Structure formats: C-alpha cells, structure tokens
C-alpha positions in Angstrom: 136.4 110.0 105.4 137.6 106.7 104.3 135.5 104.8 101.5 135.9 100.9 101.5 135.3 99.0 98.0 131.8 98.3 98.1 132.0 94.3 97.5 134.1 92.1 99.9 137.3 90.6 99.5 136.7 87.4 97.2 137.4 83.6 97.7 140.9 83.9 96.1 142.1 86.6 98.4 145.3 85.6 100.6 143.9 87.2 103.7 140.4 85.5 103.3 136.9 85.9 101.7 134.2 88.2 102.7 136.4 91.2 104.1 135.7 94.9 103.6 138.3 96.5 102.2 140.1 99.6 101.5 141.3 99.1 97.6 141.1 102.1 95.8 142.8 100.4 92.9 140.4 97.5 92.9 138.3 97.1 89.3 134.7 97.4 89.7 132.9 94.6 87.7 130.1 97.0 86.4 132.3 99.8 85.1 135.8 97.8 84.3 137.4 100.8 86.1 138.4 101.7 89.8 135.9 103.7 91.7 137.2 107.3 92.2 135.3 107.1 95.9 137.2 104.1 97.4 140.2 105.2 99.5 143.2 103.7 101.3 142.7 104.1 105.1 143.9 107.0 106.9 141.7 107.1 109.9 144.0 104.9 112.1 147.3 106.0 110.4 148.1 102.5 110.0 147.2 102.2 106.7 145.1 99.3 107.5 144.3 97.1 104.1 141.1 95.6 105.7 138.1 96.9 108.0 138.7 93.7 110.2 142.5 95.0 111.3 140.6 98.1 112.8 138.4 95.8 114.9 141.1 93.4 115.6 143.3 96.8 117.1 141.1 96.8 119.7 140.0 93.3 120.6 136.9 93.1 118.7 135.3 90.0 116.5 133.5 92.5 114.9 133.7 93.2 111.3 131.2 95.6 110.1 130.8 99.3 108.4 130.5 101.8 108.8 132.9 102.9 111.5 133.2 106.4 113.1 136.6 106.4 114.6 138.2 108.7 117.1 141.9 109.6 116.2 142.8 111.2 119.4 141.5 108.0 121.5 142.2 105.6 118.7 138.8 103.8 119.3 136.0 102.9 117.4 133.2 105.2 118.7 130.4 103.6 116.7 129.7 101.2 113.9 125.9 101.8 114.0 124.7 104.1 111.0 121.6 105.7 112.7 123.7 106.6 115.7 126.4 107.9 113.2 124.2 110.2 111.6 122.9 111.6 114.7 126.4 112.3 116.1 127.5 114.1 112.9 124.3 116.1 112.8 125.1 117.4 116.4 128.9 117.7 115.7 129.3 119.1 112.2 130.2 122.5 113.6 132.7 121.5 116.0 134.2 119.3 113.1 134.8 122.2 111.0 131.9 121.8 108.6 132.2 125.2 106.4 128.2 125.9 106.0 126.5 127.4 108.8 124.0 125.7 110.7 121.1 127.6 108.7 122.7 126.4 105.1 123.4 122.9 106.8 120.8 120.2 106.4 119.6 119.0 109.7 119.6 115.0 109.5 117.8 114.6 112.8 115.4 117.6 113.2 114.2 118.3 116.8 110.7 118.0 115.6 109.3 114.6 117.6 107.0 113.7 114.6 109.9 113.5 112.4 112.4 111.9 114.8 109.2 109.5 115.1 109.0 108.7 111.3 113.1 108.5 110.9 113.2 105.9 114.0 110.4 103.9 112.2 112.2 103.7 109.2 115.6 103.0 110.5 113.9 100.2 112.4 112.2 98.8 109.1 115.5 99.2 107.3 117.5 97.7 110.1 115.2 94.8 111.0 113.9 93.7 107.7 116.8 94.7 105.2 120.1 94.9 106.7 119.5 92.0 109.3 117.1 90.5 106.7 119.6 89.8 104.1 121.5 87.9 106.9 118.6 85.9 108.2 117.9 84.6 104.7 121.5 84.4 103.2 122.5 82.3 106.6 119.4 80.4 107.4 119.3 76.6 107.1 115.6 76.6 107.7 113.3 76.9 104.6 110.7 78.8 106.9 113.0 81.2 108.3 114.1 82.1 104.7 110.8 82.7 103.4 109.7 84.8 106.3 113.2 87.0 106.0 112.8 87.3 102.2 109.2 88.1 102.4 110.1 90.6 104.8 112.9 92.1 103.0 111.2 92.7 99.6 108.3 94.1 101.5 110.5 96.6 103.2 112.0 97.5 99.9 108.7 97.9 98.3 107.4 100.2 101.0 110.3 102.3 100.7 110.1 102.5 96.9 106.3 103.8 97.7 107.3 106.3 100.0 110.0 107.5 97.5 107.3 107.3 94.3 104.8 109.2 96.7 107.5 111.9 97.5 107.1 111.4 101.3 110.8 110.8 101.8 112.2 113.8 100.3 
C-alpha cells in the first residue's frame, strides 16, 4: 500500500499546485517531521511522484485518491473508496491476508439492514462531505455556497452524534 502525503502540492511546486504526491520526505506542518505512513509510489513500479502520473498513464484526466491499482493489468481498478472497501473485504483471503475469515473484520456484512445503514452513511459522506467541500470551495454563487456549507456541517454533526451515541462502533 502506498500512502500519499495528506496535503496536496503547494503553489511553488514545479509540477504545479494541488497534486496529490508521494512524498515520504515532506515535513508535516503540525509535527515538524516527516509522516512515517507516507510512502514512495510502488504500485506501478514507475516510482511516480504524483497521483496524476498514474492517471495520465492510462489517459485519464482524473486526479483523485484513493486508487486501487492492478499491477498485472497495469490499470486503475477503482478510485471510489466504498467500492474499494467492498472489493478488499471480498478478496482479503485471496490477497494473502494472514488472518482467518473468522478473525478478520467483515467491513460489508451480508446482513441487509447493516448494508442499508452502511450505504446510507456512505451516501451522506459522499454527497455532503466529500462533494460538499468542493461545492462550497469552488462556488461563485453565495446561495450554493451557503447550502453546501450547511449540509457539510450538518453531516459532520450527524456523524459526531452517531459516534457519541455509540451507534457506529
């Protein structure tokens, strides 16, 4: 697993700003030190510096993370987080995970009620938080900004309430 630095490249970066980058040497502002979980890119075996390089290699204009990359086909399988979790949940055994199925957490249980809850939370997070940040951040219309802003923070409050009440874990 390759982990990008949690902040995108800055304005002064010669490759351009706002690119997700594999930068294990980059210093985190909060700690003043490199982040040990950040890695160089190994999935493609090309040692790409930026996520956009992986997308560019297959002719995509996409620039997002996460990426599930298939080394054999040399292709991005998915860049949608909920889908990736479901794929990994189904395939953990064949991927060589050392835990037995009994010991391994089931991230997408067969119980339809639980799946409905998971799907509803994924939808809330995707629409109100993931896309909401972009809607607010790139909006030039005050009404659209205020709606996205309100939905974003309402969703965060709902998630906090669910966590506080112990309904998520």
